[in-house]
PDB file of N, CA, C, O and CB in Angstrom:
ATOM      1  N   UNK A   1     129.989 108.882 114.716  1.00  0.00           N
ATOM      2  CA  UNK A   1     131.101 109.215 115.545  1.00  0.00           C
ATOM      3  C   UNK A   1     132.358 109.146 114.663  1.00  0.00           C
ATOM      4  O   UNK A   1     132.528 108.192 113.904  1.00  0.00           O
ATOM      5  CB  UNK A   1     131.192 108.262 116.780  1.00  0.00           C
ATOM      6  N   UNK A   2     133.213 110.126 114.759  1.00  0.00           N
ATOM      7  CA  UNK A   2     134.488 110.145 114.038  1.00  0.00           C
ATOM      8  C   UNK A   2     135.590 109.822 115.039  1.00  0.00           C
ATOM      9  O   UNK A   2     135.646 110.404 116.122  1.00  0.00           O
ATOM     10  CB  UNK A   2     134.742 111.537 113.339  1.00  0.00           C
ATOM     11  N   UNK A   3     136.466 108.891 114.669  1.00  0.00           N
ATOM     12  CA  UNK A   3     137.563 108.546 115.575  1.00  0.00           C
ATOM     13  C   UNK A   3     138.813 108.183 114.782  1.00  0.00           C
ATOM     14  O   UNK A   3     138.743 107.869 113.594  1.00  0.00           O
ATOM     15  CB  UNK A   3     137.158 107.378 116.499  1.00  0.00           C
ATOM     16  N   UNK A   4     139.937 108.230 115.448  1.00  0.00           N
ATOM     17  CA  UNK A   4     141.203 107.859 114.819  1.00  0.00           C
ATOM     18  C   UNK A   4     141.221 106.345 114.676  1.00  0.00           C
ATOM     19  O   UNK A   4     140.890 105.619 115.613  1.00  0.00           O
ATOM     20  CB  UNK A   4     142.435 108.367 115.651  1.00  0.00           C
ATOM     21  N   UNK A   5     141.605 105.883 113.511  1.00  0.00           N
ATOM     22  CA  UNK A   5     141.625 104.449 113.231  1.00  0.00           C
ATOM     23  C   UNK A   5     142.965 103.845 113.624  1.00  0.00           C
ATOM     24  O   UNK A   5     143.998 104.510 113.550  1.00  0.00           O
ATOM     25  CB  UNK A   5     141.340 104.186 111.748  1.00  0.00           C
ATOM     26  N   UNK A   6     142.945 102.587 114.039  1.00  0.00           N
ATOM     27  CA  UNK A   6     144.175 101.849 114.310  1.00  0.00           C
ATOM     28  C   UNK A   6     144.586 101.180 112.997  1.00  0.00           C
ATOM     29  O   UNK A   6     144.140 100.077 112.683  1.00  0.00           O
ATOM     30  CB  UNK A   6     143.981 100.787 115.476  1.00  0.00           C
ATOM     31  N   UNK A   7     145.438 101.861 112.240  1.00  0.00           N
ATOM     32  CA  UNK A   7     145.791 101.394 110.896  1.00  0.00           C
ATOM     33  C   UNK A   7     146.722 100.189 110.911  1.00  0.00           C
ATOM     34  O   UNK A   7     147.109  99.691 109.854  1.00  0.00           O
ATOM     35  CB  UNK A   7     146.438 102.513 110.119  1.00  0.00           C
ATOM     36  N   UNK A   8     147.088  99.711 112.115  1.00  0.00           N
ATOM     37  CA  UNK A   8     147.825  98.444 112.187  1.00  0.00           C
ATOM     38  C   UNK A   8     146.839  97.275 112.125  1.00  0.00           C
ATOM     39  O   UNK A   8     147.240  96.127 111.934  1.00  0.00           O
ATOM     40  CB  UNK A   8     148.682  98.372 113.491  1.00  0.00           C
ATOM     41  N   UNK A   9     145.534  97.580 112.290  1.00  0.00           N
ATOM     42  CA  UNK A   9     144.512  96.528 112.283  1.00  0.00           C
ATOM     43  C   UNK A   9     143.555  96.598 111.099  1.00  0.00           C
ATOM     44  O   UNK A   9     142.893  95.614 110.771  1.00  0.00           O
ATOM     45  CB  UNK A   9     143.723  96.595 113.548  1.00  0.00           C
ATOM     46  N   UNK A  10     143.485  97.756 110.463  1.00  0.00           N
ATOM     47  CA  UNK A  10     142.613  97.903 109.290  1.00  0.00           C
ATOM     48  C   UNK A  10     143.406  98.588 108.182  1.00  0.00           C
ATOM     49  O   UNK A  10     144.322  99.358 108.469  1.00  0.00           O
ATOM     50  CB  UNK A  10     141.315  98.721 109.639  1.00  0.00           C
ATOM     51  N   UNK A  11     143.071  98.322 106.930  1.00  0.00           N
ATOM     52  CA  UNK A  11     143.779  98.980 105.823  1.00  0.00           C
ATOM     53  C   UNK A  11     143.542 100.489 105.827  1.00  0.00           C
ATOM     54  O   UNK A  11     142.426 100.950 106.065  1.00  0.00           O
ATOM     55  CB  UNK A  11     143.336  98.386 104.479  1.00  0.00           C
ATOM     56  N   UNK A  12     144.591 101.240 105.565  1.00  0.00           N
ATOM     57  CA  UNK A  12     144.497 102.699 105.522  1.00  0.00           C
ATOM     58  C   UNK A  12     143.462 103.158 104.502  1.00  0.00           C
ATOM     59  O   UNK A  12     142.845 104.208 104.681  1.00  0.00           O
ATOM     60  CB  UNK A  12     145.858 103.309 105.194  1.00  0.00           C
ATOM     61  N   UNK A  13     143.263 102.387 103.435  1.00  0.00           N
ATOM     62  CA  UNK A  13     142.296 102.767 102.400  1.00  0.00           C
ATOM     63  C   UNK A  13     140.886 102.898 102.972  1.00  0.00           C
ATOM     64  O   UNK A  13     140.084 103.673 102.451  1.00  0.00           O
ATOM     65  CB  UNK A  13     142.303 101.738 101.264  1.00  0.00           C
ATOM     66  N   UNK A  14     140.567 102.149 104.041  1.00  0.00           N
ATOM     67  CA  UNK A  14     139.244 102.259 104.654  1.00  0.00           C
ATOM     68  C   UNK A  14     139.031 103.598 105.332  1.00  0.00           C
ATOM     69  O   UNK A  14     137.901 103.951 105.670  1.00  0.00           O
ATOM     70  CB  UNK A  14     139.044 101.151 105.655  1.00  0.00           C
ATOM     71  N   UNK A  15     140.099 104.344 105.532  1.00  0.00           N
ATOM     72  CA  UNK A  15     139.995 105.673 106.138  1.00  0.00           C
ATOM     73  C   UNK A  15     140.100 106.762 105.082  1.00  0.00           C
ATOM     74  O   UNK A  15     140.190 107.944 105.413  1.00  0.00           O
ATOM     75  CB  UNK A  15     141.081 105.867 107.201  1.00  0.00           C
ATOM     76  N   UNK A  16     140.089 106.366 103.803  1.00  0.00           N
ATOM     77  CA  UNK A  16     140.318 107.307 102.698  1.00  0.00           C
ATOM     78  C   UNK A  16     141.665 107.996 102.888  1.00  0.00           C
ATOM     79  O   UNK A  16     141.826 109.179 102.588  1.00  0.00           O
ATOM     80  CB  UNK A  16     139.173 108.362 102.614  1.00  0.00           C
ATOM     81  N   UNK A  17     142.630 107.224 103.396  1.00  0.00           N
ATOM     82  CA  UNK A  17     144.003 107.678 103.650  1.00  0.00           C
ATOM     83  C   UNK A  17     144.079 108.846 104.629  1.00  0.00           C
ATOM     84  O   UNK A  17     145.062 109.587 104.627  1.00  0.00           O
ATOM     85  CB  UNK A  17     144.655 108.076 102.352  1.00  0.00           C
ATOM     86  N   UNK A  18     143.055 109.019 105.463  1.00  0.00           N
ATOM     87  CA  UNK A  18     143.044 110.115 106.431  1.00  0.00           C
ATOM     88  C   UNK A  18     143.479 109.676 107.824  1.00  0.00           C
ATOM     89  O   UNK A  18     143.902 110.503 108.632  1.00  0.00           O
ATOM     90  CB  UNK A  18     141.666 110.720 106.503  1.00  0.00           C
ATOM     91  N   UNK A  19     143.377 108.361 108.112  1.00  0.00           N
ATOM     92  CA  UNK A  19     143.670 107.863 109.445  1.00  0.00           C
ATOM     93  C   UNK A  19     142.478 107.949 110.383  1.00  0.00           C
ATOM     94  O   UNK A  19     142.585 107.596 111.558  1.00  0.00           O
ATOM     95  CB  UNK A  19     144.819 108.619 110.027  1.00  0.00           C
ATOM     96  N   UNK A  20     141.335 108.418 109.873  1.00  0.00           N
ATOM     97  CA  UNK A  20     140.124 108.547 110.686  1.00  0.00           C
ATOM     98  C   UNK A  20     138.984 107.759 110.054  1.00  0.00           C
ATOM     99  O   UNK A  20     138.939 107.563 108.840  1.00  0.00           O
ATOM    100  CB  UNK A  20     139.727 110.032 110.848  1.00  0.00           C
ATOM    101  N   UNK A  21     138.064 107.313 110.905  1.00  0.00           N
ATOM    102  CA  UNK A  21     136.902 106.576 110.432  1.00  0.00           C
ATOM    103  C   UNK A  21     135.640 107.169 111.029  1.00  0.00           C
ATOM    104  O   UNK A  21     135.642 107.669 112.154  1.00  0.00           O
ATOM    105  CB  UNK A  21     137.017 105.084 110.785  1.00  0.00           C
ATOM    106  N   UNK A  22     134.568 107.106 110.262  1.00  0.00           N
ATOM    107  CA  UNK A  22     133.253 107.476 110.761  1.00  0.00           C
ATOM    108  C   UNK A  22     132.509 106.205 111.116  1.00  0.00           C
ATOM    109  O   UNK A  22     132.416 105.295 110.293  1.00  0.00           O
ATOM    110  CB  UNK A  22     132.462 108.317 109.719  1.00  0.00           C
ATOM    111  N   UNK A  23     131.981 106.127 112.318  1.00  0.00           N
ATOM    112  CA  UNK A  23     131.242 104.954 112.785  1.00  0.00           C
ATOM    113  C   UNK A  23     129.801 105.340 113.041  1.00  0.00           C
ATOM    114  O   UNK A  23     129.508 106.427 113.538  1.00  0.00           O
ATOM    115  CB  UNK A  23     131.881 104.361 114.063  1.00  0.00           C
ATOM    116  N   UNK A  24     128.907 104.431 112.692  1.00  0.00           N
ATOM    117  CA  UNK A  24     127.505 104.685 112.997  1.00  0.00           C
ATOM    118  C   UNK A  24     126.790 103.355 113.189  1.00  0.00           C
ATOM    119  O   UNK A  24     127.243 102.309 112.724  1.00  0.00           O
ATOM    120  CB  UNK A  24     126.830 105.520 111.874  1.00  0.00           C
ATOM    121  N   UNK A  25     125.687 103.422 113.869  1.00  0.00           N
ATOM    122  CA  UNK A  25     124.851 102.254 114.108  1.00  0.00           C
ATOM    123  C   UNK A  25     123.475 102.571 113.531  1.00  0.00           C
ATOM    124  O   UNK A  25     122.885 103.597 113.869  1.00  0.00           O
ATOM    125  CB  UNK A  25     124.771 101.892 115.647  1.00  0.00           C
ATOM    126  N   UNK A  26     122.961 101.706 112.669  1.00  0.00           N
ATOM    127  CA  UNK A  26     121.666 101.996 112.052  1.00  0.00           C
ATOM    128  C   UNK A  26     120.518 101.958 113.054  1.00  0.00           C
ATOM    129  O   UNK A  26     120.588 101.290 114.086  1.00  0.00           O
ATOM    130  CB  UNK A  26     121.394 101.013 110.937  1.00  0.00           C
ATOM    131  N   UNK A  27     119.484 102.679 112.727  1.00  0.00           N
ATOM    132  CA  UNK A  27     118.254 102.662 113.515  1.00  0.00           C
ATOM    133  C   UNK A  27     117.173 101.999 112.665  1.00  0.00           C
ATOM    134  O   UNK A  27     116.126 102.586 112.390  1.00  0.00           O
ATOM    135  CB  UNK A  27     117.827 104.116 113.960  1.00  0.00           C
ATOM    136  N   UNK A  28     117.451 100.779 112.261  1.00  0.00           N
ATOM    137  CA  UNK A  28     116.562 100.045 111.365  1.00  0.00           C
ATOM    138  C   UNK A  28     116.566  98.586 111.800  1.00  0.00           C
ATOM    139  O   UNK A  28     117.631  97.983 111.930  1.00  0.00           O
ATOM    140  CB  UNK A  28     117.003 100.195 109.864  1.00  0.00           C
ATOM    141  N   UNK A  29     115.394  98.015 112.024  1.00  0.00           N
ATOM    142  CA  UNK A  29     115.306  96.646 112.532  1.00  0.00           C
ATOM    143  C   UNK A  29     115.964  95.628 111.612  1.00  0.00           C
ATOM    144  O   UNK A  29     116.645  94.718 112.086  1.00  0.00           O
ATOM    145  CB  UNK A  29     113.865  96.271 112.741  1.00  0.00           C
ATOM    146  N   UNK A  30     115.771  95.766 110.308  1.00  0.00           N
ATOM    147  CA  UNK A  30     116.340  94.809 109.357  1.00  0.00           C
ATOM    148  C   UNK A  30     117.858  94.908 109.360  1.00  0.00           C
ATOM    149  O   UNK A  30     118.543  93.886 109.404  1.00  0.00           O
ATOM    150  CB  UNK A  30     115.791  95.055 107.936  1.00  0.00           C
ATOM    151  N   UNK A  31     118.395  96.129 109.315  1.00  0.00           N
ATOM    152  CA  UNK A  31     119.851  96.304 109.315  1.00  0.00           C
ATOM    153  C   UNK A  31     120.460  95.773 110.608  1.00  0.00           C
ATOM    154  O   UNK A  31     121.494  95.105 110.574  1.00  0.00           O
ATOM    155  CB  UNK A  31     120.217  97.787 109.130  1.00  0.00           C
ATOM    156  N   UNK A  32     119.836  96.058 111.738  1.00  0.00           N
ATOM    157  CA  UNK A  32     120.363  95.579 113.011  1.00  0.00           C
ATOM    158  C   UNK A  32     120.326  94.054 113.094  1.00  0.00           C
ATOM    159  O   UNK A  32     121.249  93.443 113.632  1.00  0.00           O
ATOM    160  CB  UNK A  32     119.574  96.184 114.168  1.00  0.00           C
ATOM    161  N   UNK A  33     119.281  93.443 112.574  1.00  0.00           N
ATOM    162  CA  UNK A  33     119.179  91.984 112.570  1.00  0.00           C
ATOM    163  C   UNK A  33     120.231  91.370 111.650  1.00  0.00           C
ATOM    164  O   UNK A  33     120.818  90.339 111.978  1.00  0.00           O
ATOM    165  CB  UNK A  33     117.771  91.543 112.134  1.00  0.00           C
ATOM    166  N   UNK A  34     120.471  91.999 110.499  1.00  0.00           N
ATOM    167  CA  UNK A  34     121.504  91.530 109.576  1.00  0.00           C
ATOM    168  C   UNK A  34     122.876  91.562 110.254  1.00  0.00           C
ATOM    169  O   UNK A  34     123.645  90.606 110.155  1.00  0.00           O
ATOM    170  CB  UNK A  34     121.517  92.392 108.289  1.00  0.00           C
ATOM    171  N   UNK A  35     123.176  92.657 110.938  1.00  0.00           N
ATOM    172  CA  UNK A  35     124.453  92.772 111.650  1.00  0.00           C
ATOM    173  C   UNK A  35     124.540  91.711 112.743  1.00  0.00           C
ATOM    174  O   UNK A  35     125.570  91.056 112.898  1.00  0.00           O
ATOM    175  CB  UNK A  35     124.617  94.188 112.259  1.00  0.00           C
ATOM    176  N   UNK A  36     123.456  91.546 113.499  1.00  0.00           N
ATOM    177  CA  UNK A  36     123.441  90.573 114.591  1.00  0.00           C
ATOM    178  C   UNK A  36     123.667  89.158 114.067  1.00  0.00           C
ATOM    179  O   UNK A  36     124.483  88.415 114.613  1.00  0.00           O
ATOM    180  CB  UNK A  36     122.112  90.646 115.354  1.00  0.00           C
ATOM    181  N   UNK A  37     122.954  88.787 113.020  1.00  0.00           N
ATOM    182  CA  UNK A  37     123.063  87.423 112.487  1.00  0.00           C
ATOM    183  C   UNK A  37     124.397  87.164 111.790  1.00  0.00           C
ATOM    184  O   UNK A  37     124.851  86.021 111.729  1.00  0.00           O
ATOM    185  CB  UNK A  37     121.930  87.160 111.518  1.00  0.00           C
ATOM    186  N   UNK A  38     125.029  88.218 111.263  1.00  0.00           N
ATOM    187  CA  UNK A  38     126.326  88.022 110.602  1.00  0.00           C
ATOM    188  C   UNK A  38     127.429  87.788 111.633  1.00  0.00           C
ATOM    189  O   UNK A  38     128.472  87.219 111.311  1.00  0.00           O
ATOM    190  CB  UNK A  38     126.673  89.242 109.721  1.00  0.00           C
ATOM    191  N   UNK A  39     127.198  88.229 112.876  1.00  0.00           N
ATOM    192  CA  UNK A  39     128.150  88.058 113.969  1.00  0.00           C
ATOM    193  C   UNK A  39     129.526  88.648 113.634  1.00  0.00           C
ATOM    194  O   UNK A  39     130.562  88.102 114.012  1.00  0.00           O
ATOM    195  CB  UNK A  39     128.291  86.579 114.306  1.00  0.00           C
ATOM    196  N   UNK A  40     129.507  89.759 112.926  1.00  0.00           N
ATOM    197  CA  UNK A  40     130.755  90.446 112.593  1.00  0.00           C
ATOM    198  C   UNK A  40     130.467  91.904 112.294  1.00  0.00           C
ATOM    199  O   UNK A  40     129.321  92.295 112.071  1.00  0.00           O
ATOM    200  CB  UNK A  40     131.457  89.775 111.389  1.00  0.00           C
ATOM    201  N   UNK A  41     131.513  92.694 112.294  1.00  0.00           N
ATOM    202  CA  UNK A  41     131.371  94.096 111.925  1.00  0.00           C
ATOM    203  C   UNK A  41     131.189  94.201 110.420  1.00  0.00           C
ATOM    204  O   UNK A  41     131.682  93.356 109.673  1.00  0.00           O
ATOM    205  CB  UNK A  41     132.595  94.920 112.389  1.00  0.00           C
ATOM    206  N   UNK A  42     130.497  95.214 109.979  1.00  0.00           N
ATOM    207  CA  UNK A  42     130.276  95.422 108.547  1.00  0.00           C
ATOM    208  C   UNK A  42     130.822  96.789 108.166  1.00  0.00           C
ATOM    209  O   UNK A  42     130.439  97.806 108.744  1.00  0.00           O
ATOM    210  CB  UNK A  42     128.760  95.304 108.181  1.00  0.00           C
ATOM    211  N   UNK A  43     131.717  96.803 107.189  1.00  0.00           N
ATOM    212  CA  UNK A  43     132.234  98.060 106.654  1.00  0.00           C
ATOM    213  C   UNK A  43     131.607  98.250 105.279  1.00  0.00           C
ATOM    214  O   UNK A  43     131.675  97.361 104.431  1.00  0.00           O
ATOM    215  CB  UNK A  43     133.815  98.063 106.576  1.00  0.00           C
ATOM    216  N   UNK A  44     131.006  99.392 105.067  1.00  0.00           N
ATOM    217  CA  UNK A  44     130.319  99.621 103.802  1.00  0.00           C
ATOM    218  C   UNK A  44     130.358 101.100 103.444  1.00  0.00           C
ATOM    219  O   UNK A  44     130.255 101.958 104.320  1.00  0.00           O
ATOM    220  CB  UNK A  44     128.866  99.123 103.875  1.00  0.00           C
ATOM    221  N   UNK A  45     130.503 101.391 102.180  1.00  0.00           N
ATOM    222  CA  UNK A  45     130.424 102.788 101.745  1.00  0.00           C
ATOM    223  C   UNK A  45     128.967 103.217 101.663  1.00  0.00           C
ATOM    224  O   UNK A  45     128.062 102.390 101.782  1.00  0.00           O
ATOM    225  CB  UNK A  45     131.127 102.984 100.375  1.00  0.00           C
ATOM    226  N   UNK A  46     128.748 104.471 101.465  1.00  0.00           N
ATOM    227  CA  UNK A  46     127.388 104.952 101.231  1.00  0.00           C
ATOM    228  C   UNK A  46     126.866 104.343  99.938  1.00  0.00           C
ATOM    229  O   UNK A  46     127.640 104.054  99.026  1.00  0.00           O
ATOM    230  CB  UNK A  46     127.343 106.508 101.169  1.00  0.00           C
ATOM    231  N   UNK A  47     125.574 104.152  99.861  1.00  0.00           N
ATOM    232  CA  UNK A  47     124.964 103.514  98.693  1.00  0.00           C
ATOM    233  C   UNK A  47     124.536 104.555  97.673  1.00  0.00           C
ATOM    234  O   UNK A  47     123.399 104.545  97.200  1.00  0.00           O
ATOM    235  CB  UNK A  47     123.760 102.659  99.112  1.00  0.00           C
ATOM    236  N   UNK A  48     125.455 105.458  97.335  1.00  0.00           N
ATOM    237  CA  UNK A  48     125.166 106.444  96.300  1.00  0.00           C
ATOM    238  C   UNK A  48     126.482 106.873  95.651  1.00  0.00           C
ATOM    239  O   UNK A  48     127.554 106.733  96.240  1.00  0.00           O
ATOM    240  CB  UNK A  48     124.405 107.676  96.890  1.00  0.00           C
ATOM    241  N   UNK A  49     126.382 107.381  94.464  1.00  0.00           N
ATOM    242  CA  UNK A  49     127.560 107.857  93.753  1.00  0.00           C
ATOM    243  C   UNK A  49     128.035 109.182  94.344  1.00  0.00           C
ATOM    244  O   UNK A  49     127.249 109.929  94.926  1.00  0.00           O
ATOM    245  CB  UNK A  49     127.259 108.013  92.251  1.00  0.00           C
ATOM    246  N   UNK A  50     129.317 109.464  94.190  1.00  0.00           N
ATOM    247  CA  UNK A  50     129.893 110.709  94.686  1.00  0.00           C
ATOM    248  C   UNK A  50     129.089 111.897  94.176  1.00  0.00           C
ATOM    249  O   UNK A  50     128.776 111.974  92.988  1.00  0.00           O
ATOM    250  CB  UNK A  50     131.367 110.835  94.261  1.00  0.00           C
ATOM    251  N   UNK A  51     128.764 112.793  95.042  1.00  0.00           N
ATOM    252  CA  UNK A  51     128.027 114.037  94.786  1.00  0.00           C
ATOM    253  C   UNK A  51     126.527 113.822  94.540  1.00  0.00           C
ATOM    254  O   UNK A  51     125.808 114.783  94.266  1.00  0.00           O
ATOM    255  CB  UNK A  51     128.629 114.742  93.594  1.00  0.00           C
ATOM    256  N   UNK A  52     126.053 112.590  94.632  1.00  0.00           N
ATOM    257  CA  UNK A  52     124.613 112.334  94.517  1.00  0.00           C
ATOM    258  C   UNK A  52     123.983 112.395  95.907  1.00  0.00           C
ATOM    259  O   UNK A  52     124.657 112.155  96.909  1.00  0.00           O
ATOM    260  CB  UNK A  52     124.339 110.947  93.844  1.00  0.00           C
ATOM    261  N   UNK A  53     122.717 112.709  95.963  1.00  0.00           N
ATOM    262  CA  UNK A  53     121.981 112.777  97.221  1.00  0.00           C
ATOM    263  C   UNK A  53     121.915 111.382  97.832  1.00  0.00           C
ATOM    264  O   UNK A  53     121.753 110.395  97.115  1.00  0.00           O
ATOM    265  CB  UNK A  53     120.553 113.356  97.005  1.00  0.00           C
ATOM    266  N   UNK A  54     122.041 111.300  99.157  1.00  0.00           N
ATOM    267  CA  UNK A  54     121.945 110.006  99.846  1.00  0.00           C
ATOM    268  C   UNK A  54     120.558 109.413  99.636  1.00  0.00           C
ATOM    269  O   UNK A  54     119.555 110.120  99.736  1.00  0.00           O
ATOM    270  CB  UNK A  54     122.245 110.161 101.365  1.00  0.00           C
ATOM    271  N   UNK A  55     120.500 108.109  99.345  1.00  0.00           N
ATOM    272  CA  UNK A  55     119.206 107.477  99.088  1.00  0.00           C
ATOM    273  C   UNK A  55     118.387 107.303 100.358  1.00  0.00           C
ATOM    274  O   UNK A  55     118.936 107.129 101.446  1.00  0.00           O
ATOM    275  CB  UNK A  55     119.408 106.131  98.426  1.00  0.00           C
ATOM    276  N   UNK A  56     117.082 107.351 100.208  1.00  0.00           N
ATOM    277  CA  UNK A  56     116.165 107.079 101.321  1.00  0.00           C
ATOM    278  C   UNK A  56     115.264 105.885 101.002  1.00  0.00           C
ATOM    279  O   UNK A  56     114.507 105.430 101.861  1.00  0.00           O
ATOM    280  CB  UNK A  56     115.307 108.324 101.631  1.00  0.00           C
ATOM    281  N   UNK A  57     115.344 105.380  99.774  1.00  0.00           N
ATOM    282  CA  UNK A  57     114.571 104.213  99.361  1.00  0.00           C
ATOM    283  C   UNK A  57     115.463 103.332  98.500  1.00  0.00           C
ATOM    284  O   UNK A  57     116.398 103.818  97.865  1.00  0.00           O
ATOM    285  CB  UNK A  57     113.277 104.629  98.589  1.00  0.00           C
ATOM    286  N   UNK A  58     115.172 102.039  98.479  1.00  0.00           N
ATOM    287  CA  UNK A  58     115.994 101.108  97.708  1.00  0.00           C
ATOM    288  C   UNK A  58     115.994 101.452  96.220  1.00  0.00           C
ATOM    289  O   UNK A  58     116.996 101.224  95.542  1.00  0.00           O
ATOM    290  CB  UNK A  58     115.497  99.679  97.910  1.00  0.00           C
ATOM    291  N   UNK A  59     114.912 101.988  95.705  1.00  0.00           N
ATOM    292  CA  UNK A  59     114.860 102.347  94.291  1.00  0.00           C
ATOM    293  C   UNK A  59     115.889 103.439  93.966  1.00  0.00           C
ATOM    294  O   UNK A  59     116.403 103.487  92.849  1.00  0.00           O
ATOM    295  CB  UNK A  59     113.443 102.819  93.913  1.00  0.00           C
ATOM    296  N   UNK A  60     116.191 104.310  94.929  1.00  0.00           N
ATOM    297  CA  UNK A  60     117.213 105.340  94.704  1.00  0.00           C
ATOM    298  C   UNK A  60     118.589 104.693  94.528  1.00  0.00           C
ATOM    299  O   UNK A  60     119.380 105.122  93.688  1.00  0.00           O
ATOM    300  CB  UNK A  60     117.240 106.351  95.882  1.00  0.00           C
ATOM    301  N   UNK A  61     118.867 103.662  95.324  1.00  0.00           N
ATOM    302  CA  UNK A  61     120.131 102.928  95.189  1.00  0.00           C
ATOM    303  C   UNK A  61     120.183 102.278  93.815  1.00  0.00           C
ATOM    304  O   UNK A  61     121.184 102.385  93.107  1.00  0.00           O
ATOM    305  CB  UNK A  61     120.284 101.854  96.312  1.00  0.00           C
ATOM    306  N   UNK A  62     119.105 101.608  93.441  1.00  0.00           N
ATOM    307  CA  UNK A  62     119.059 100.952  92.137  1.00  0.00           C
ATOM    308  C   UNK A  62     119.267 101.960  91.002  1.00  0.00           C
ATOM    309  O   UNK A  62     120.024 101.692  90.069  1.00  0.00           O
ATOM    310  CB  UNK A  62     117.722 100.223  91.957  1.00  0.00           C
ATOM    311  N   UNK A  63     118.610 103.101  91.074  1.00  0.00           N
ATOM    312  CA  UNK A  63     118.735 104.106  90.014  1.00  0.00           C
ATOM    313  C   UNK A  63     120.166 104.606  89.863  1.00  0.00           C
ATOM    314  O   UNK A  63     120.600 104.901  88.749  1.00  0.00           O
ATOM    315  CB  UNK A  63     117.813 105.278  90.295  1.00  0.00           C
ATOM    316  N   UNK A  64     120.901 104.705  90.961  1.00  0.00           N
ATOM    317  CA  UNK A  64     122.297 105.150  90.910  1.00  0.00           C
ATOM    318  C   UNK A  64     123.241 104.037  90.468  1.00  0.00           C
ATOM    319  O   UNK A  64     124.195 104.288  89.732  1.00  0.00           O
ATOM    320  CB  UNK A  64     122.726 105.673  92.270  1.00  0.00           C
ATOM    321  N   UNK A  65     122.980 102.804  90.916  1.00  0.00           N
ATOM    322  CA  UNK A  65     123.978 101.737  90.790  1.00  0.00           C
ATOM    323  C   UNK A  65     123.506 100.525  89.993  1.00  0.00           C
ATOM    324  O   UNK A  65     124.092  99.448  90.113  1.00  0.00           O
ATOM    325  CB  UNK A  65     124.394 101.288  92.148  1.00  0.00           C
ATOM    326  N   UNK A  66     122.456 100.678  89.180  1.00  0.00           N
ATOM    327  CA  UNK A  66     121.872  99.541  88.459  1.00  0.00           C
ATOM    328  C   UNK A  66     122.866  98.788  87.584  1.00  0.00           C
ATOM    329  O   UNK A  66     122.684  97.598  87.329  1.00  0.00           O
ATOM    330  CB  UNK A  66     120.740 100.019  87.608  1.00  0.00           C
ATOM    331  N   UNK A  67     123.907  99.463  87.123  1.00  0.00           N
ATOM    332  CA  UNK A  67     124.866  98.819  86.216  1.00  0.00           C
ATOM    333  C   UNK A  67     126.102  98.287  86.944  1.00  0.00           C
ATOM    334  O   UNK A  67     127.083  97.906  86.305  1.00  0.00           O
ATOM    335  CB  UNK A  67     125.297  99.801  85.139  1.00  0.00           C
ATOM    336  N   UNK A  68     126.056  98.261  88.282  1.00  0.00           N
ATOM    337  CA  UNK A  68     127.160  97.758  89.103  1.00  0.00           C
ATOM    338  C   UNK A  68     126.783  96.407  89.706  1.00  0.00           C
ATOM    339  O   UNK A  68     125.598  96.104  89.845  1.00  0.00           O
ATOM    340  CB  UNK A  68     127.522  98.771  90.223  1.00  0.00           C
ATOM    341  N   UNK A  69     127.775  95.592  90.067  1.00  0.00           N
ATOM    342  CA  UNK A  69     127.474  94.288  90.673  1.00  0.00           C
ATOM    343  C   UNK A  69     127.096  94.463  92.156  1.00  0.00           C
ATOM    344  O   UNK A  69     127.946  94.329  93.037  1.00  0.00           O
ATOM    345  CB  UNK A  69     128.696  93.325  90.534  1.00  0.00           C
ATOM    346  N   UNK A  70     125.832  94.758  92.418  1.00  0.00           N
ATOM    347  CA  UNK A  70     125.365  95.007  93.778  1.00  0.00           C
ATOM    348  C   UNK A  70     124.196  94.105  94.114  1.00  0.00           C
ATOM    349  O   UNK A  70     123.554  93.541  93.228  1.00  0.00           O
ATOM    350  CB  UNK A  70     124.969  96.471  93.954  1.00  0.00           C
ATOM    351  N   UNK A  71     123.928  93.976  95.393  1.00  0.00           N
ATOM    352  CA  UNK A  71     122.714  93.318  95.892  1.00  0.00           C
ATOM    353  C   UNK A  71     122.022  94.317  96.779  1.00  0.00           C
ATOM    354  O   UNK A  71     122.677  95.003  97.564  1.00  0.00           O
ATOM    355  CB  UNK A  71     123.030  91.978  96.667  1.00  0.00           C
ATOM    356  N   UNK A  72     120.733  94.415  96.676  1.00  0.00           N
ATOM    357  CA  UNK A  72     119.953  95.340  97.483  1.00  0.00           C
ATOM    358  C   UNK A  72     119.016  94.524  98.360  1.00  0.00           C
ATOM    359  O   UNK A  72     118.254  93.693  97.866  1.00  0.00           O
ATOM    360  CB  UNK A  72     119.160  96.349  96.591  1.00  0.00           C
ATOM    361  N   UNK A  73     119.078  94.767  99.666  1.00  0.00           N
ATOM    362  CA  UNK A  73     118.149  94.151 100.606  1.00  0.00           C
ATOM    363  C   UNK A  73     117.167  95.245 101.008  1.00  0.00           C
ATOM    364  O   UNK A  73     117.543  96.212 101.670  1.00  0.00           O
ATOM    365  CB  UNK A  73     118.896  93.530 101.868  1.00  0.00           C
ATOM    366  N   UNK A  74     115.934  95.091 100.615  1.00  0.00           N
ATOM    367  CA  UNK A  74     114.918  96.092 100.926  1.00  0.00           C
ATOM    368  C   UNK A  74     114.101  95.579 102.101  1.00  0.00           C
ATOM    369  O   UNK A  74     113.320  94.637 101.970  1.00  0.00           O
ATOM    370  CB  UNK A  74     114.004  96.390  99.686  1.00  0.00           C
ATOM    371  N   UNK A  75     114.293  96.209 103.244  1.00  0.00           N
ATOM    372  CA  UNK A  75     113.617  95.764 104.456  1.00  0.00           C
ATOM    373  C   UNK A  75     112.229  96.345 104.625  1.00  0.00           C
ATOM    374  O   UNK A  75     111.617  96.168 105.678  1.00  0.00           O
ATOM    375  CB  UNK A  75     114.438  96.110 105.642  1.00  0.00           C
ATOM    376  N   UNK A  76     111.721  97.028 103.625  1.00  0.00           N
ATOM    377  CA  UNK A  76     110.406  97.660 103.736  1.00  0.00           C
ATOM    378  C   UNK A  76     109.303  96.686 103.487  1.00  0.00           C
ATOM    379  O   UNK A  76     108.130  97.054 103.541  1.00  0.00           O
ATOM    380  CB  UNK A  76     110.284  98.809 102.781  1.00  0.00           C
TER     381      UNK A  76
END
């Protein structure tokens, strides 16, 4: 879902300076449990480099971002 962001409550940078945000809810048991147990909203970028295909497996994330300070939770 795309909606106008309330930039008095969140940094404009989270909207890529557009004033709009894309919201989604995962359809994955592990991700939903992580969100539930964290008891907070989670803001996260896509787990791929700009212009790279979106990953469908954790190894794809690792292959793109292996040299970055990341943690990968593989719920498979």
